[in-house]
C-alpha positions as CSV (number, residue, x, y, z in Angstrom):
1,X,55.7,-34.0,36.0
2,X,56.9,-32.5,32.7
3,X,56.7,-35.8,30.9
4,X,53.0,-36.3,31.6
5,X,52.2,-32.7,30.7
6,X,54.1,-32.9,27.4
7,X,52.3,-36.1,26.6
8,X,48.9,-34.6,27.3
9,X,49.7,-31.6,25.1
10,X,50.6,-34.0,22.3
11,X,47.2,-35.7,22.7
12,X,45.5,-32.3,22.3
13,X,47.6,-31.2,19.3
14,X,47.6,-34.4,17.3
15,X,45.5,-37.2,18.7
16,X,42.4,-35.1,19.2
17,X,42.8,-33.7,15.7
18,X,43.1,-37.2,14.3
19,X,39.9,-38.2,16.1
20,X,38.4,-35.0,14.6
21,X,39.4,-36.3,11.2
22,X,37.4,-39.4,11.7
23,X,34.5,-37.3,12.9
24,X,34.8,-35.3,9.7
25,X,34.7,-38.6,7.8
26,X,31.5,-39.5,9.4
27,X,30.1,-36.1,8.7
28,X,31.0,-36.5,5.0
29,X,29.3,-39.9,4.8
30,X,26.1,-40.0,2.6
31,X,22.8,-39.9,4.5
32,X,19.4,-40.6,3.3
33,X,17.1,-37.6,2.6
34,X,14.2,-37.0,5.0
35,X,11.4,-39.5,4.3
36,X,13.6,-41.7,2.1
37,X,14.1,-45.4,2.8
38,X,17.0,-46.4,4.9
39,X,20.2,-47.1,2.9
40,X,21.4,-50.7,2.6
41,X,24.0,-51.8,5.1
42,X,27.4,-50.5,4.3
43,X,30.2,-53.0,3.4
44,X,32.1,-54.2,6.4
45,X,35.2,-52.1,7.4
46,X,38.5,-53.9,7.0
47,X,40.5,-53.0,10.1
48,X,43.9,-53.7,8.6
49,X,43.1,-51.5,5.5
50,X,41.8,-48.7,7.7
51,X,44.8,-48.9,10.0
52,X,47.1,-48.6,7.0
53,X,45.1,-45.7,5.7
54,X,45.4,-43.8,9.0
55,X,49.1,-44.6,9.3
56,X,49.8,-43.4,5.8
57,X,47.8,-40.2,6.4
58,X,49.8,-39.5,9.6
59,X,53.1,-40.1,7.7
60,X,52.1,-37.8,4.9
61,X,51.2,-35.1,7.3
62,X,54.8,-35.2,8.7
63,X,53.5,-36.1,12.2
64,X,55.7,-38.5,14.3
65,X,53.9,-37.9,17.5
66,X,51.2,-40.6,17.2
67,X,51.8,-44.0,18.6
68,X,50.7,-47.3,17.1
69,X,48.3,-47.8,20.0
70,X,46.7,-44.4,19.3
71,X,46.3,-45.4,15.7
72,X,44.6,-48.6,16.8
73,X,42.3,-46.6,19.1
74,X,41.3,-44.4,16.2
75,X,40.6,-47.4,14.0
76,X,38.5,-49.0,16.7
77,X,36.5,-45.9,17.2
78,X,36.0,-45.4,13.5
79,X,34.8,-49.0,13.0
80,X,32.4,-48.8,15.9
81,X,31.0,-45.4,14.8
82,X,30.8,-46.5,11.2
83,X,28.7,-49.5,12.1
84,X,26.1,-47.3,13.8
85,X,26.2,-44.6,11.0
86,X,26.4,-47.0,8.0
87,X,29.6,-45.4,6.8
88,X,31.2,-47.4,4.0
89,X,34.7,-48.6,3.8
90,X,35.1,-46.6,0.6
91,X,34.1,-43.4,2.4
92,X,36.7,-43.9,5.1
93,X,39.5,-44.8,2.7
94,X,38.9,-41.7,0.5
95,X,38.3,-39.1,3.2
96,X,40.6,-40.1,6.0
97,X,43.9,-38.9,4.4
98,X,42.4,-35.6,3.3
99,X,40.7,-35.0,6.7
100,X,43.9,-35.7,8.6
101,X,46.0,-33.4,6.4
102,X,43.4,-30.6,6.6
103,X,43.1,-30.9,10.3
104,X,46.9,-30.7,10.9
105,X,47.2,-27.9,8.3
106,X,44.5,-26.0,10.2
107,X,46.4,-26.5,13.4
108,X,49.7,-25.4,12.0
109,X,48.1,-22.3,10.5
110,X,46.6,-21.4,13.8
111,X,43.1,-21.4,12.4
112,X,39.9,-22.0,14.4
113,X,36.7,-23.3,12.9
114,X,35.7,-27.0,13.1
115,X,39.0,-28.1,14.7
116,X,38.7,-25.6,17.5
117,X,35.1,-26.5,18.1
118,X,36.0,-30.2,18.3
119,X,38.8,-29.5,20.8
120,X,36.4,-27.5,22.9
121,X,33.8,-30.3,22.8
122,X,36.3,-33.0,23.8
123,X,38.1,-30.7,26.2
124,X,41.7,-30.1,26.9
125,X,43.2,-30.8,30.4
126,X,42.8,-27.2,31.3
127,X,39.2,-27.0,30.0
128,X,37.7,-30.2,31.4
129,X,36.5,-29.8,35.0
130,X,37.7,-32.3,37.5
131,X,35.2,-34.3,39.5
132,X,35.2,-36.2,42.8
133,X,33.8,-39.6,43.6
134,X,33.8,-41.8,46.6
135,X,35.0,-45.4,45.9
136,X,33.8,-48.5,47.8
137,X,36.6,-48.2,50.3
138,X,35.2,-44.8,51.3
139,X,38.1,-42.9,49.7
140,X,37.4,-39.5,48.1
141,X,39.2,-39.5,44.7
142,X,39.6,-36.5,42.4
143,X,39.5,-37.3,38.7
144,X,40.7,-35.1,35.9
145,X,38.5,-35.9,32.9
146,X,38.1,-37.1,30.3
147,X,39.2,-40.6,31.2
148,X,40.7,-42.3,28.1
149,X,43.5,-44.4,29.4
150,X,42.7,-47.0,32.2
151,X,44.8,-49.6,33.8
152,X,42.8,-52.5,35.4
153,X,44.3,-53.7,38.6
154,X,42.9,-57.1,37.6
155,X,42.2,-58.1,34.0
156,X,39.0,-59.9,35.2
157,X,37.5,-56.5,35.8
158,X,36.8,-56.7,32.0
159,X,33.7,-58.7,32.9
160,X,32.0,-55.4,34.0
161,X,33.9,-53.0,31.7
162,X,32.7,-55.0,28.7
163,X,29.1,-54.7,29.9
164,X,29.5,-50.9,30.4
165,X,31.4,-50.1,27.2
166,X,29.4,-50.7,24.0
167,X,31.3,-51.5,20.9
168,X,34.9,-52.3,21.8
169,X,35.4,-52.8,25.5
170,X,39.2,-52.4,25.2
171,X,39.1,-48.9,23.7
172,X,40.2,-47.3,27.0
173,X,42.2,-50.2,28.5
174,X,45.9,-49.7,28.2
175,X,47.1,-52.1,30.8
176,X,46.1,-54.9,33.2
177,X,47.3,-58.0,35.1
178,X,47.7,-61.4,33.4
179,X,45.0,-63.0,35.5
180,X,42.4,-63.3,32.7
181,X,44.8,-65.1,30.4
182,X,46.1,-67.4,33.2
183,X,43.0,-68.2,35.2
184,X,40.1,-67.8,32.8
185,X,41.6,-68.8,29.4
186,X,38.1,-69.4,27.9
187,X,37.0,-65.8,28.4
188,X,40.4,-64.6,27.2
189,X,40.1,-66.6,24.0
190,X,36.4,-65.6,23.5
191,X,37.4,-61.9,23.5
192,X,40.6,-62.4,21.5
193,X,38.6,-64.0,18.7
194,X,36.7,-60.7,18.2
195,X,39.3,-58.2,19.5
196,X,42.8,-59.5,18.6
197,X,44.3,-56.3,20.0
198,X,43.8,-57.9,23.5
199,X,47.1,-59.6,23.0
200,X,48.9,-56.2,22.8
201,X,47.5,-54.8,26.0
202,X,50.4,-54.0,28.4
203,X,50.6,-56.5,31.3
204,X,51.4,-55.3,34.8
205,X,52.5,-57.2,37.8
206,X,50.3,-57.6,40.9
207,X,49.3,-54.3,42.5
208,X,49.3,-56.1,45.8
209,X,52.8,-57.6,46.0
210,X,55.0,-54.7,44.9
211,X,55.3,-56.0,41.3
212,X,53.2,-53.2,39.8
213,X,55.4,-50.8,37.8
214,X,54.5,-47.2,38.5
215,X,57.1,-46.2,36.0
216,X,55.3,-48.2,33.3
217,X,52.0,-46.5,34.3
218,X,53.6,-43.1,33.9
219,X,55.1,-44.1,30.5
220,X,51.6,-45.2,29.3
221,X,50.2,-41.9,30.6
222,X,47.5,-43.6,32.6
223,X,44.5,-41.5,33.6
224,X,43.3,-43.9,36.4
225,X,44.0,-47.3,37.9
226,X,41.3,-49.5,39.3
227,X,41.9,-51.8,42.2
228,X,39.9,-54.6,44.0
229,X,38.9,-53.9,47.5
230,X,40.5,-57.1,48.7
231,X,43.9,-56.0,47.8
232,X,43.7,-52.4,49.0
233,X,45.7,-52.8,52.2
234,X,48.4,-54.9,50.5
235,X,48.7,-52.3,47.7
236,X,49.0,-49.6,50.4
237,X,51.6,-51.5,52.3
238,X,53.6,-52.1,49.0
239,X,53.7,-48.3,48.6
240,X,51.8,-48.4,45.3
241,X,49.1,-45.9,46.3
242,X,51.6,-43.4,47.6
243,X,53.7,-43.6,44.5
244,X,50.7,-43.2,42.1
245,X,49.5,-40.3,44.1
246,X,52.8,-38.6,43.8
247,X,52.7,-38.7,40.0
248,X,49.1,-37.7,39.8
249,X,47.5,-41.0,38.8
250,X,44.3,-41.6,40.8
251,X,43.3,-45.0,42.1
252,X,39.7,-46.0,42.3
253,X,38.7,-49.1,44.4
254,X,35.8,-51.3,43.3
255,X,34.6,-54.6,44.6
256,X,32.8,-57.6,43.1
257,X,34.5,-60.2,45.3
258,X,34.6,-59.6,49.0
259,X,31.1,-58.1,49.5
260,X,29.6,-58.7,46.1
261,X,25.9,-58.3,47.1
262,X,26.6,-55.0,48.7
263,X,29.2,-53.5,46.5
264,X,28.2,-54.5,43.0
265,X,25.8,-51.6,42.5
266,X,28.1,-48.8,43.7
267,X,31.1,-50.4,41.9
268,X,29.1,-50.4,38.6
269,X,28.1,-46.8,39.1
270,X,31.7,-45.9,39.8
271,X,33.0,-47.5,36.6
272,X,30.1,-46.0,34.6
273,X,31.2,-42.6,35.7
274,X,34.9,-43.3,34.8
275,X,33.9,-44.6,31.4
276,X,31.4,-41.8,30.7
277,X,28.6,-44.5,30.5
278,X,26.3,-43.5,33.3
279,X,23.2,-44.4,31.5
280,X,24.6,-47.8,30.5
281,X,25.6,-48.4,34.1
282,X,22.0,-47.7,35.2
283,X,20.7,-50.2,32.7
284,X,23.2,-52.9,34.0
285,X,22.2,-52.1,37.6
286,X,18.5,-52.3,36.8
287,X,19.0,-55.7,35.2
288,X,21.1,-56.9,38.1
289,X,18.5,-55.9,40.7
290,X,15.7,-57.5,38.7
291,X,17.7,-60.8,39.0
292,X,18.6,-60.8,42.7
293,X,15.5,-59.2,44.3
294,X,13.1,-62.1,43.5
295,X,15.6,-64.5,45.2
296,X,15.8,-62.3,48.3
297,X,12.0,-61.9,48.6
298,X,11.3,-65.6,48.3
299,X,14.0,-66.7,50.7
300,X,12.6,-64.3,53.3
301,X,9.3,-66.1,53.2
302,X,10.7,-69.6,53.6
303,X,10.1,-71.4,56.9
304,X,11.7,-74.8,56.1
305,X,15.0,-75.9,57.5
306,X,18.1,-74.5,55.7
307,X,20.5,-77.0,54.1
308,X,24.1,-77.0,55.3
309,X,26.4,-76.2,52.4
310,X,30.2,-76.7,52.0
311,X,31.9,-74.5,49.3
312,X,34.9,-76.4,47.9
313,X,37.0,-73.6,46.5
314,X,39.1,-74.5,43.4
315,X,38.3,-78.2,43.9
316,X,41.0,-80.5,42.5
317,X,43.1,-77.7,41.0
318,X,46.2,-79.7,42.0
319,X,45.0,-83.3,42.5
320,X,41.7,-84.9,43.5
321,X,43.1,-86.0,46.8
322,X,44.3,-82.5,48.0
323,X,41.4,-80.9,50.0
324,X,40.2,-78.3,50.9
325,X,39.8,-74.5,50.8
326,X,36.5,-72.8,51.4
327,X,34.9,-69.4,51.7
328,X,34.1,-67.9,55.0
329,X,31.6,-65.0,55.6
330,X,32.4,-63.4,52.3
331,X,32.2,-63.9,48.6
332,X,30.4,-67.1,47.5
333,X,29.9,-67.9,51.2
334,X,27.7,-64.9,51.4
335,X,25.8,-66.0,48.3
336,X,25.1,-69.4,49.9
337,X,23.6,-67.6,52.9
338,X,21.5,-65.2,50.8
339,X,20.3,-68.1,48.7
340,X,18.9,-69.7,51.9
341,X,21.8,-72.0,52.9
342,X,24.0,-72.4,55.9
343,X,27.6,-71.8,54.9
344,X,29.7,-74.4,56.7
345,X,32.8,-72.3,56.0
346,X,31.5,-69.4,58.1
347,X,32.2,-71.6,61.2
348,X,35.4,-73.2,60.0
349,X,37.5,-70.3,58.7
350,X,38.0,-66.9,60.4
351,X,38.6,-64.8,57.3
352,X,36.9,-64.5,53.9
353,X,38.6,-67.8,52.8
354,X,41.0,-70.4,54.2
355,X,42.1,-74.0,54.5
356,X,39.9,-76.7,56.1
357,X,40.8,-80.0,57.6
358,X,39.3,-82.7,55.4
359,X,38.1,-84.6,58.5
360,X,35.9,-81.6,59.4
361,X,34.0,-82.1,56.2
362,X,33.5,-85.9,56.9
363,X,32.2,-85.1,60.4
364,X,29.9,-82.4,59.2
365,X,28.5,-84.4,56.3
366,X,26.9,-81.4,54.6
367,X,23.6,-81.6,52.8
368,X,25.1,-79.9,49.7
369,X,28.7,-79.6,48.4
370,X,29.4,-76.9,45.7
371,X,32.9,-76.8,44.2
372,X,34.3,-74.1,41.9
373,X,36.1,-74.8,38.7
374,X,37.4,-73.2,35.5
375,X,39.6,-73.8,32.5
376,X,42.8,-74.0,34.5
377,X,44.8,-76.1,32.1
378,X,47.3,-73.3,31.3
379,X,47.9,-72.9,35.0
380,X,47.6,-76.5,36.1
381,X,47.8,-78.9,33.2
382,X,47.7,-82.1,35.3
383,X,45.1,-80.9,37.8
384,X,41.8,-82.7,38.6
385,X,39.7,-79.6,38.6
386,X,36.3,-79.4,36.9
387,X,36.8,-77.3,33.8
388,X,33.8,-74.9,33.2
389,X,33.4,-72.0,30.9
390,X,32.6,-71.0,27.3
391,X,34.1,-74.1,25.7
392,X,33.1,-76.8,28.1
393,X,31.1,-79.9,27.4
394,X,28.7,-81.3,30.0
395,X,29.9,-84.9,29.8
396,X,33.5,-83.9,30.4
397,X,32.7,-81.6,33.3
398,X,30.5,-84.2,35.0
399,X,33.1,-86.9,34.6
400,X,35.7,-84.8,36.3
401,X,33.3,-83.9,39.1
402,X,32.5,-87.6,39.7
403,X,36.2,-88.3,39.9
404,X,36.5,-85.9,42.8
405,X,33.6,-87.7,44.6
406,X,35.3,-91.1,44.1
407,X,38.9,-90.3,44.8
408,X,38.7,-87.9,47.8
409,X,39.1,-90.1,51.0
410,X,35.7,-90.6,52.5
411,X,33.7,-88.5,50.1
412,X,31.9,-91.4,48.4
413,X,30.0,-91.9,51.7
414,X,29.0,-88.3,52.1
415,X,25.2,-87.8,51.7
416,X,25.7,-84.9,49.2
417,X,27.7,-87.1,46.9
418,X,25.4,-90.1,47.2
419,X,22.2,-88.1,46.7
420,X,23.3,-86.1,43.7
421,X,23.7,-82.8,45.6
422,X,27.4,-82.5,44.7
423,X,27.8,-79.6,42.3
424,X,30.5,-77.4,40.8
425,X,30.1,-73.8,39.5
426,X,32.3,-71.6,37.4
427,X,35.0,-70.2,39.7
428,X,34.9,-66.7,38.1
429,X,31.4,-66.1,39.5
430,X,33.3,-65.2,42.7
431,X,34.8,-62.1,41.2
432,X,32.3,-60.7,38.7
433,X,29.0,-59.0,38.3
434,X,27.6,-62.3,36.9
435,X,27.2,-63.7,40.4
436,X,23.4,-63.0,40.2
437,X,23.3,-66.1,38.0
438,X,24.9,-68.4,40.6
439,X,22.8,-66.9,43.4
440,X,19.8,-68.1,41.4
441,X,21.3,-71.5,40.8
442,X,22.2,-72.0,44.5
443,X,18.5,-71.2,45.4
444,X,17.3,-73.7,42.8
445,X,19.6,-76.4,44.3
446,X,18.5,-75.6,47.8
447,X,14.8,-75.2,47.2
448,X,13.9,-76.7,43.8
449,X,10.2,-76.3,44.1
450,X,10.3,-72.7,45.3
451,X,12.5,-71.6,42.4
452,X,11.2,-74.0,39.7
453,X,10.3,-71.1,37.4
454,X,13.7,-69.4,37.6
455,X,16.0,-70.1,34.7
456,X,19.6,-69.0,35.4
457,X,20.8,-70.2,32.0
458,X,18.3,-68.1,30.2
459,X,19.1,-65.1,32.4
460,X,22.8,-65.4,31.9
461,X,22.3,-65.7,28.1
462,X,20.1,-62.6,28.2
463,X,22.8,-60.6,30.0
464,X,25.2,-61.6,27.2
465,X,22.6,-60.5,24.6
466,X,21.9,-57.2,26.3
467,X,25.3,-56.1,27.4
468,X,28.3,-58.2,26.2
469,X,30.0,-58.3,22.8
470,X,30.6,-62.0,23.1
471,X,28.0,-64.8,22.7
472,X,26.9,-67.1,25.4
473,X,28.1,-70.7,25.0
474,X,29.4,-73.6,27.1
475,X,28.3,-74.5,30.6
476,X,28.9,-72.8,33.9
477,X,27.8,-75.4,36.4
478,X,27.3,-79.1,36.6
479,X,25.9,-81.8,39.0
480,X,27.4,-85.2,39.6
481,X,24.2,-86.9,38.5
482,X,22.0,-86.2,35.5
């Protein structure tokens, strides 16, 4: 693998020194003397100006081995660090060029000193010890640290990566699928407004259908690829795992979809280890357990009859009349059961999801119907789905849900529709660590008195405040009656 080795040597000889330059910048920044009042907030860093400064410094140092993406990563790190250290834009602009030139000159002269110390601290491929971890599929994976270049097998894994990576969650993401942009446009736009570099992240084909380009992963010098558990066998059958193994790119399997209540905690620990954010991962896990455990304990004490619930997956994504897919004994179907309901789909489909004959729903006449919806206009502009997410208005979502109840044959006579127990939740809960929110909301719908004091909206907003760089907004579930 001479290409990979050469690339990594370049990272040590140039990229690490450039990062050292930014560390030197921070070290040169003025600090308040002991006992003095804290300095006033520094002026905001202009990303474009800083990017230009770094690019000019690289050019003047006669280095042609630094890519535009690496310059962007340096800029992001500098901005994030400067925010916490109150480094002014003036300090960056005056010291970056000098620091870059000094660092490269020191390398060329074969000197040691600060540059050598920084390299030892960051570690070269030969100096950083490898470590082993066991992913949620039970696979033992050997990782060569440090991890700096990650390809997400699904872009929606950014839901958890963003919670674990303070500052810019895209610092280490060099590639992903296009599923966030296509199937959750609201979240994509929400992040793009803050981190415009999202648009330049390399897009890969599906890891599960043979579309994933191993050659592209090699060209980007990926350190690791993360896959969802649900697609592991298909990725193996497509030959992707074997090909990546041959070129030395490890694959780590996580899961927030098939067995979310069992695999969220270990998956979060795995990603925390890969990102070097173990303490942050523990904070996320602690918050998550604080949200789900009260639901479990209260449900265990209930003695009343459980409601029969039909999960209407991606309701109306084509037209209102086309019906119906549902979850079996997995995913949101499991959440229905853990929230104290009887999941109708567990008896109707053999796998984790599948098609259901509409007549079966009419005959069953479930107590509660819960659809899933999202902003699918880019994917299905003429669909009758219920759009939910960060930019949704309640009135619009309720109107679209009521249309489903009216136009699906026989649904207007179902007791769930007539009694106001017809709901829709954000589809992306099915594949994210946020599912603790909908677990709580399910429990409130099933047992309103028992869970009257639980506020899922406030808890979801708190998760955003504590862990995410984007603000909470919009709505993520709706009922057909006010």
